[in-house]
C-alpha positions in Angstrom: 3.4 -29.1 -7.8 5.5 -27.9 -4.3 8.8 -25.3 -5.2 11.0 -24.2 -2.7 12.8 -21.2 -3.5 15.8 -21.1 -1.5 18.9 -18.3 -1.8 20.7 -15.8 -0.2 18.3 -13.0 1.4 17.7 -10.3 -0.8 18.0 -13.0 -3.9 14.5 -12.4 -5.4 12.6 -15.0 -3.8 9.5 -13.6 -2.6 9.5 -11.1 -5.8 9.8 -14.5 -8.1 7.5 -16.5 -5.5 4.9 -14.6 -6.3 5.2 -14.2 -10.0 5.1 -17.7 -10.7 2.3 -18.4 -8.6 0.2 -16.0 -10.3 1.3 -17.7 -13.5 0.9 -20.9 -12.2 -2.0 -20.4 -10.5 -1.2 -22.1 -7.3 -0.9 -20.5 -3.8 2.1 -18.7 -2.3 3.5 -18.3 1.1 7.0 -16.4 2.2 7.7 -18.5 5.2 8.7 -15.6 7.0 5.8 -14.0 7.1 3.6 -17.1 7.6 5.9 -17.8 11.0 5.5 -13.5 11.4 1.7 -14.1 11.3 1.7 -16.9 13.4 3.8 -15.7 16.4 2.0 -11.5 15.8 5.6 -10.6 15.5 8.0 -9.5 13.2 11.3 -11.3 12.1 13.5 -8.9 14.1 11.0 -9.1 17.2 10.9 -12.7 17.1 14.9 -12.7 17.1 15.1 -10.3 19.3 12.8 -11.8 21.8 13.1 -15.3 21.4 16.6 -16.1 19.7 18.0 -17.8 16.4 17.2 -21.2 18.0 13.8 -20.5 18.8 13.2 -19.0 15.3 14.9 -21.7 13.6 12.3 -24.9 15.5 9.3 -22.4 14.3 10.6 -22.4 10.8 10.9 -25.8 10.7 7.4 -26.4 12.0 6.1 -24.3 9.8 7.5 -25.5 7.1 6.1 -28.7 7.4 3.0 -27.4 7.9 2.4 -26.0 4.7 4.0 -28.8 3.1 1.5 -31.2 5.1 -1.7 -28.5 4.4 -1.3 -27.8 0.7 -1.2 -30.0 -2.2 0.6 -27.5 -4.4 2.2 -24.0 -3.6 5.3 -21.9 -4.3 7.0 -20.8 -0.8 10.0 -18.3 -0.5 11.9 -19.5 2.2 14.7 -17.5 4.8 18.2 -17.6 3.3 18.7 -20.0 6.3 16.0 -22.5 6.1 18.2 -24.9 4.0 21.0 -25.4 6.3 19.0 -26.3 9.6 17.8 -29.6 10.4 18.3 -31.2 7.0 15.6 -28.9 5.8 17.1 -28.9 2.0 16.7 -32.7 2.5 13.0 -32.7 3.4 12.2 -30.2 0.7 13.8 -32.2 -1.8 11.7 -35.1 -1.0 8.2 -33.2 -1.1 8.8 -31.0 -4.0 11.4 -29.4 -6.4 14.1 -26.9 -5.0 15.4 -24.0 -6.9 17.7 -21.7 -5.5 18.2 -18.1 -6.9 21.9 -18.1 -7.5 22.0 -14.0 -7.0 25.6 -12.1 -7.4 27.4 -10.7 -4.3 27.4 -7.2 -5.2 23.7 -7.5 -6.6 22.7 -8.5 -3.1 24.9 -5.9 -0.8 22.6 -3.3 -3.1 19.6 -4.8 -2.2 20.6 -5.2 1.4 21.8 -2.1 2.0 18.4 -0.7 1.8 16.9 -3.1 3.4 19.0 -3.7 6.6 16.3 -2.2 9.5 14.2 -5.3 8.8 16.8 -8.0 8.8 18.0 -9.4 11.8 20.8 -10.9 10.9 22.6 -7.7 9.3 20.8 -4.8 11.2 24.0 -4.0 13.6 26.3 -4.5 10.2 28.1 -1.5 9.1 27.6 -0.5 5.1 31.8 -1.5 4.7 31.3 -4.7 6.6 28.1 -5.9 4.5 30.0 -7.1 1.8 31.9 -9.0 4.0 29.4 -10.7 5.8 27.5 -11.8 2.5 30.9 -13.4 1.2 30.8 -15.3 4.9 27.6 -16.5 4.9 27.0 -17.7 1.8 30.6 -19.6 1.6 28.7 -21.1 4.7 25.6 -21.8 2.7 26.4 -22.7 -0.4 27.2 -26.6 0.1 23.0 -26.5 1.1 22.1 -24.3 -1.4 24.0 -26.1 -4.5 21.3 -29.3 -2.8 19.0 -27.8 -5.5 17.5 -29.3 -8.2 17.6 -26.3 -10.1 20.2 -23.2 -10.1 18.7 -19.9 -11.9 20.9 -17.1 -12.1 18.8 -14.8 -10.3 20.0 -11.2 -12.7 18.9 -12.9 -16.3 15.8 -15.2 -14.4 12.3 -14.5 -16.3 9.0 -16.1 -15.4 9.3 -18.2 -18.9 13.2 -19.1 -18.3 12.4 -20.1 -14.9 9.1 -22.1 -16.2 11.1 -23.7 -18.8 13.8 -25.1 -16.0 11.2 -26.6 -14.1 9.3 -27.9 -16.9 6.2 -25.7 -17.6 7.2 -23.8 -20.5 
């Protein structure tokens, strides 16, 4: 079983990924954390020093390495992962893609306190953050909607997610 969790930054992918991996007793990976460890820099440093294009190439390579090196896992993908290099189609071929669909207001509230660790929103003011989320979600939604399973994150629970995945 290979499960890919997708959704906007702040949607709960890492939280739910760890919970699911523990329950299913499979390895958990956070794609951004694996990249940061490999590069020996945090994601903000990678974006600042090398740019987004470099990061997106590393993201694709790391995604493929995890898929090829592990029989089963739960993988928390970055918010933009599905939107580049046909990653969404690749993930769908290799496993089950789950979109954690989280409301704009919940995303805004969560991201207000996490801005310093997220390079794409670091310089965005409080008032502009909601507009940024709405705009980016609009750009990414067509990729997210390709997911095999959609979960409204605010109502998520481990039993509900497992039921939707056929592991009840």
